[in-house]
C-alpha positions in Angstrom: 19.2 129.4 207.8 18.6 128.9 212.2 21.3 125.9 212.5 20.9 126.0 216.7 19.5 123.4 218.9 16.9 124.1 221.6 15.1 122.1 224.1 12.5 123.1 226.7 11.7 121.1 229.7 7.9 120.7 231.1 7.6 119.7 234.4 3.8 118.3 235.6 1.4 118.0 238.2 0.1 115.0 239.1 -2.9 116.9 239.1 -5.4 118.6 237.0 -3.7 116.8 233.9 -5.7 116.4 230.1 -7.9 113.4 230.1 -6.6 110.8 227.4 -8.8 108.0 227.7 -9.8 109.0 224.2 -6.7 108.2 222.8 -6.3 105.5 225.0 -5.7 101.7 224.8 -9.2 100.9 224.8 -10.1 103.0 222.6 -7.0 102.4 220.5 -8.1 98.3 219.9 -11.6 99.8 218.6 -9.9 102.1 216.3 -7.4 99.2 214.7 -10.3 96.8 214.5 -11.8 99.1 211.9 -8.3 99.7 210.2 -8.5 95.8 210.1 -11.2 95.5 208.4 -10.1 97.4 205.0 -8.8 94.5 202.6 -5.3 96.5 202.5 -4.3 96.4 206.4 -1.5 94.2 207.8 0.5 95.7 210.5 3.4 97.6 209.2 6.9 96.2 211.0 8.4 97.3 214.0 12.3 96.8 212.9 14.9 96.3 215.4 17.8 98.1 214.9 20.0 96.7 217.7 23.4 97.2 215.8 22.7 100.8 215.8 22.0 101.1 219.1 25.2 99.6 219.9 27.0 102.4 217.9 25.3 105.3 219.1 25.8 103.7 222.7 21.9 103.2 223.8 20.7 99.9 224.9 17.8 99.4 221.9 16.2 101.2 219.1 13.2 100.3 218.0 12.0 102.0 215.2 7.7 101.7 213.9 8.3 101.5 209.4 5.4 103.4 208.3 6.4 103.2 204.5 4.9 99.5 204.2 0.8 101.4 205.9 -2.0 100.4 203.0 0.4 101.1 200.4 0.3 104.4 200.4 4.0 104.8 202.2 3.0 106.9 205.1 0.7 106.8 208.1 -1.4 109.6 207.4 -4.3 107.6 205.9 -5.3 106.0 209.2 -6.2 109.3 210.4 -8.2 110.4 207.3 -9.7 107.0 207.4 -10.9 107.3 210.7 -12.3 110.4 210.9 -14.4 109.9 207.8 -15.6 106.2 208.7 -16.6 108.6 211.9 -18.6 111.5 210.7 -20.2 109.0 208.5 -21.6 107.2 211.5 -22.5 110.0 212.8 -24.4 111.0 209.9 -26.5 107.6 210.2 -26.7 107.6 213.9 -24.7 104.8 214.4 -21.1 104.0 216.3 -18.0 102.9 213.8 -17.5 99.4 215.5 -21.0 99.6 213.6 -19.2 100.0 210.7 -16.7 98.0 209.1 -15.2 98.6 205.4 -17.3 96.4 204.0 -20.9 97.9 205.2 -19.1 101.3 204.7 -19.3 100.7 201.8 -22.3 98.6 200.6 -25.3 99.7 198.3 -27.5 100.3 201.6 -25.3 102.8 203.2 -24.2 105.1 199.7 -28.2 105.2 199.3 -28.2 107.3 202.8 -25.6 108.8 202.5 -25.8 110.2 198.8 -23.0 112.1 197.2 -20.2 113.2 199.5 -16.9 115.8 199.3 -13.9 115.8 201.4 -11.9 119.1 201.7 -8.4 119.0 202.9 -5.0 120.7 202.7 -2.2 118.6 202.5 1.6 118.5 202.0 0.9 115.1 200.4 0.8 112.6 202.6 -2.3 113.4 204.5 -4.1 114.0 201.3 -3.5 111.1 199.7 -5.0 109.5 202.3 -7.6 111.2 202.1 -8.3 110.5 198.5 -7.7 107.3 199.5 -10.6 106.4 201.5 -13.3 108.8 199.5 -12.2 106.8 196.9 -12.8 104.1 198.3 -16.1 104.7 199.8 -16.5 106.0 196.2 -16.7 109.5 197.7 -14.9 112.7 195.9 -12.4 114.4 197.6 -11.1 118.0 196.6 -7.4 118.6 198.5 -5.3 122.1 198.8 -1.6 121.9 198.5 0.8 124.8 199.8 3.1 126.6 197.7 6.4 123.9 197.2 5.1 121.2 197.5 5.8 117.9 195.8 4.7 117.2 192.2 4.8 113.4 192.8 3.1 114.4 196.0 0.1 116.2 193.7 0.6 113.6 190.9 -0.1 110.7 193.9 -3.8 112.3 195.0 -4.8 113.1 191.6 -4.6 109.4 190.9 -6.9 108.7 193.0 -9.4 110.5 191.9 -9.0 113.5 193.3 -9.7 117.0 192.9 -5.6 118.3 193.7 -4.0 121.5 192.7 -0.9 123.3 194.4 -1.4 126.5 195.6 0.5 130.3 196.3 0.2 130.0 200.1 1.6 128.3 202.8 0.2 125.0 204.8 -1.9 127.1 207.3 -3.1 129.5 205.0 -4.3 126.3 202.5 -6.3 125.5 205.6 -7.9 128.2 205.6 -9.1 128.4 202.2 -10.2 123.9 202.3 -12.3 125.6 205.4 -13.5 128.3 202.6 -14.6 125.9 200.6 -16.8 124.0 203.0 -19.0 126.3 204.3 -19.4 127.8 200.8 -19.8 125.0 198.9 -21.3 122.5 201.9 -17.7 119.6 201.7 -16.9 118.1 205.1 -13.0 119.2 206.2 -10.9 116.8 207.4 -8.6 118.3 208.6 -5.7 117.8 212.0 -6.0 121.6 212.7 -8.4 122.3 215.1 -10.0 125.1 216.7 -12.8 126.8 218.7 -16.0 125.1 217.0 -13.6 122.6 214.7 -12.5 119.7 217.0 -14.5 115.9 216.8 -12.5 115.5 212.8 -9.3 116.4 214.6 -9.7 114.3 217.7 -11.3 111.7 215.5 -8.3 112.3 212.8 -5.8 111.6 216.8 -7.3 108.9 217.4 -7.1 107.2 214.1 -3.2 107.7 214.7 -2.9 105.3 218.0 -3.5 102.5 215.8 0.6 102.1 214.8 1.0 103.1 218.4 -0.7 100.1 219.7 1.1 97.6 217.0 4.2 98.8 218.1 3.2 98.1 221.5 1.6 94.7 220.6 5.1 94.0 218.5 7.4 94.4 221.5 5.1 92.4 223.4 5.4 89.4 221.3 9.1 89.6 220.7 9.4 90.1 224.8 11.0 92.9 224.4 11.4 95.1 227.4 9.3 98.9 227.2 10.6 101.7 225.9 12.4 104.1 228.3 12.8 106.9 225.5 9.3 107.9 222.7 10.8 110.2 220.5 7.7 112.0 217.9 8.0 114.6 215.6 5.4 117.4 215.3 3.6 119.3 212.9 0.7 120.7 214.1 0.5 118.5 217.0 -1.8 116.1 215.8 0.3 112.7 215.6 2.7 114.1 218.8 -0.7 114.7 220.9 -2.8 111.6 219.9 0.1 109.1 220.3 1.6 110.9 224.1 -2.2 110.4 224.7 -1.9 107.1 224.2 1.2 106.5 226.2 0.1 108.3 228.4 -2.7 106.3 229.1 -0.9 103.3 229.3 1.3 103.4 230.9 -0.1 106.3 233.0 2.4 109.1 234.0 4.0 107.9 236.5 5.9 105.1 234.8 5.3 106.3 230.7 8.9 106.3 229.2 10.2 109.8 228.6 8.4 111.5 225.6 10.1 114.3 223.3 8.4 116.5 221.0 10.9 116.7 217.5 10.3 120.0 215.6 12.7 121.4 212.3 13.5 124.8 213.0 11.5 127.0 210.6 7.8 125.4 211.9 8.4 124.6 215.5 4.9 126.3 216.7 4.8 123.7 219.4 8.6 124.1 220.7 7.0 128.1 221.3 4.5 127.1 222.8 5.8 125.2 225.2 8.8 127.7 225.7 6.6 130.5 226.5 4.0 129.1 228.9 2.0 131.2 229.1 -1.2 129.5 227.9 -1.4 131.0 224.3 -0.7 129.6 221.1 2.3 130.8 219.5 2.7 130.4 215.3 5.0 130.5 212.5 4.3 132.3 210.0 5.8 132.8 206.3 6.8 130.0 204.1 8.4 127.9 206.5 11.1 126.5 204.0 12.3 123.1 206.0 13.2 119.9 204.2 10.6 118.3 206.6 7.2 119.6 204.5 5.2 117.4 206.4 6.1 119.4 209.4 6.0 122.6 208.0 3.1 123.9 210.0 3.0 127.2 212.1 -0.4 127.1 214.3 -0.8 124.2 216.4 -3.4 122.0 217.1 -5.5 123.1 219.7 -6.3 119.8 221.1 -3.2 118.2 220.3 -1.5 120.9 222.4 -3.6 120.4 225.5 -2.2 116.2 225.9 1.7 117.7 225.0 1.2 120.6 227.6 0.4 117.7 230.1 1.8 114.8 229.1 4.9 115.2 227.1 8.7 116.0 229.2 10.3 117.9 226.8 10.1 120.1 223.1 12.9 120.3 221.1 13.5 122.9 217.9 16.6 121.3 215.4 17.9 122.5 212.0 17.0 120.4 208.5 20.4 119.1 208.4 18.9 116.5 211.2 16.3 115.4 209.2 18.5 114.0 206.4 21.2 112.1 208.9 18.2 110.5 209.7 17.4 109.9 206.7 21.0 107.8 204.9 21.6 106.8 209.2 18.0 104.4 208.3 18.6 103.8 204.5 23.1 102.5 205.2 22.6 100.9 208.2 24.7 98.7 210.2 25.3 95.1 209.8 22.4 93.2 211.4 19.6 95.7 210.3 17.1 95.7 208.2 17.3 98.9 206.1 14.5 101.4 206.3 13.9 104.2 203.6 11.7 107.3 205.2 11.6 110.5 204.1 12.6 113.7 205.6 9.4 113.8 208.3 9.8 110.4 208.6 13.4 110.7 209.8 13.7 113.5 212.0 13.3 111.4 214.7 16.0 109.0 214.7 18.0 111.6 212.8 18.3 113.8 216.4 18.7 110.8 218.4 21.6 110.0 216.2 22.9 113.2 216.2 22.5 113.8 219.8 24.4 110.8 220.7 27.3 111.6 218.5 27.4 115.2 219.0 29.7 115.9 221.5 29.1 119.6 221.5 25.0 118.5 222.7 26.3 116.6 225.7 23.9 119.1 227.1 20.9 117.7 225.3 21.7 114.3 226.0 22.3 114.6 229.6 18.4 116.8 229.7 17.0 113.7 227.6 18.9 111.0 230.0 20.1 109.4 227.4 22.5 106.4 228.0 23.7 103.1 227.2 20.7 101.7 229.3 18.0 103.6 226.8 15.1 101.8 224.9 14.9 104.4 222.3 11.0 104.0 220.0 10.5 106.6 217.2 8.4 106.8 214.3 9.0 106.5 210.7 5.9 109.0 209.7 7.0 108.5 205.6 8.6 106.4 203.1 10.3 108.3 199.8 7.0 110.0 198.9 8.8 112.8 197.7 11.8 109.9 195.2 13.4 113.4 193.9 13.9 115.2 196.7 14.8 111.6 199.1 17.6 110.6 196.6 18.5 114.6 196.5 19.3 114.5 199.9 21.0 111.2 200.4 23.0 111.3 197.9 23.9 114.8 197.8 23.5 116.0 201.0 22.2 118.1 203.7 24.9 119.6 205.9 24.9 123.1 207.9 26.4 124.3 205.6 24.0 124.1 203.3 
């Protein structure tokens, strides 16, 4: 196992940067209004971990806890639901602002649409969100999962009525399988991996994720907290990190925005490799990518996400699996006065990374490069709860450390 920490910093020119308005504050308000039209909607908690901040030598630490999202234990439904809503709006010649949930499920709209099958590839959370949305809209979903996917995640998707199965493929090949099905059977592919000719739906998914960024900003304002100096975002294909980086770049401007750091597992660090190469090309990771961070085990960057990250993120980090395991334990065993956060392997990656950097003397170089100190105000997003409970307990109870 490669247990090294690798990091690359990108400096940005003040001109010629990619436009982030479509992921920005004004559009995020429209996205949030769509999500708020669902009966299950409520903002997820923003947890103030003041005790942990003091223990780590930081000014403050806030964690957005997405385990409460729509009762699905993960954030992914934000992207899938908004993409499906936007697709349907396009089919009807309407703007999504004219299609709240109540109208989406009306007999009038269903009569115009007929039966639609949505297809996707997923390690679990995204597919569950797509299946949940299709179920709510009385449509169909087909879900392909990569080799090694957890049976609990499969069963959660199947419980929503989807035709779901675990393949013998890695994630990126499962995406190709889903695309083949879409082309052969006329299904609608809902995927956050973008390529030439397939960009609208990935962009809508990225926009969908901005609801949680807008909620976090609103929650910080409600408690009159100072804005973050540092934001840490985990990356698989880069859709989440790209969407949220775009939101914060638009909100604060590139001169004033927080320092944004992208965190990936060593075994699936396609965004880091692309940033490191800095040659204008996307760089892939192939093979099984057997990281514990299943939601981040993606080898091919989303083109749209990378364009935003290339121009607006500051640091790209590749780290070992035990960092995510540490984050799970830290969040699950809080300091006195702090609230407990149940965070899965992918959800805890960023907080675990911050904790390791602040506590590991051998990483002084990285702490200095990231400009983390007692004045830093850190914001992380715990993107999932214990969506694979058996694995969560194995890691938290039995441990995962550098010798594994």
